[in-house]
N, C-alpha and C positions, 0 to 999 in steps of 0.2 A: 504494500500500500504506500502511496506517495505521501510525503509530509503535508502537502496541501490538503489532502483528504482528511487527515487527522484534525487539522484546524477547522475545516468546514464542519465536521461532525460536532466539535465542541461548540461552534457557533450556532448550529442548528438545534442544540439541546437547550439553549437559553430560552427563557420566556419573560414576558413583560411583568415587572413586579406590580404594576397597577391593575391590569386587566387579565393577567395570566395567559395572554395570547402568545402563540409561537410564531406569529406573523411579524417578524422583526427584520430590520436591516441595519447595516453598519452606517454610522453617521458621524464621521470625523474622529478626532482624538482629543484628549484632554491632557494638557501638560502640567505635571506636578513638579515641585521643586526637588524632591528626593527620590521619587519613584519613576521619573521619566514620563513617557507617553503612555496613556491608558486609553484603550479603545472605547468609544462611545457607541451606543445603539439607540435606535428609535423604533417604537412600535408603529406599525402601519395602520393599526386599528384606532388606537386612542391618541397617537402622536406623542406619547410620553418618552422622554429621553432619559437614558440611564446608563450606568457602567456596571460591569461585572468585576468586582474587586477580589473575589475569592477569599474572604476571611480577613483581609487587611483593610477593610473599609474605614476611611477617615484616619488612618494611621499616618503620622508624619515622617516615619522612617521607612527605609527600604525593607521589604520582607526578608531579604537575606540577613540583614543586621538583626532583626528580631529573632529569626530562627537560630542564628549564631549565639545570641544571648541565652536563649532557652537551652541550647546544647551545652554551652559552657556551664550554666548553672546546674544542670542535671549531671554533669561530670564532677561536681563538687567544688566549683569555683564560686566564691561569694559574689554578691552583686557589686560590691565596690571594686573587686578585682576585675570583674567583667567590664566595668566602666574604665578602669585603667588600661585594659586591653584595647578597648575601642578608641581610646585617646591616641593610640599610635597609628591607627588605620583610618579613622573617619574624622574629617575636619569638624563636622557638626557632632559633637559628643552628646550623649544622653546621660542624665543623672542616674544614680543608683536607684532612686525612687521610681523613675520611669521603667527601668529594667525590672524592678520588682512587680510593678503593675502589669507588665507584659507577661510575666511568669504566672501571675494569678489569672489573668484573662485567658491565656491560651492553654493553661493547664486544665481549666474547666472544659474547654472545647475538646481538647485531646482526650480527656477522660470519658466524655460522652461518646466519642467515636470508638474508643477502645472497648467500652462496655458492650457495644453492639457487635463487636468482632467475634467471630467464632473461629478459633484456631484449629486447624487440622494438623495434628502432629502424629508421627508414626509411633509404632511400638518400640520400646527400648528393649534391647536384647541383653 
């Protein structure tokens, strides 16, 4: 399967948050300071414009930075040490309080997801 077909399938799975219609089209891009360009969509039925942010809606930091903070924290690094680590790599540094809020917010989302997962493991010999 070609990479374009994969993008088209993701695009076709979207639906309008206002009227739940699947009759949507791409409608430009939105430029954000830290996350770059984000695709905008428009519903052909109700003409509502929206974006699909995939869990990072209204976050001012790049998703890679947030997931890196979560990974470091769950590997045993404190929030202040995570902040010091980011100071070396990101010009716009986040406070340790922001990092802690990310951990609280995304841990809840992850726990809801993992509770619904049914693991299929093999038998141990």
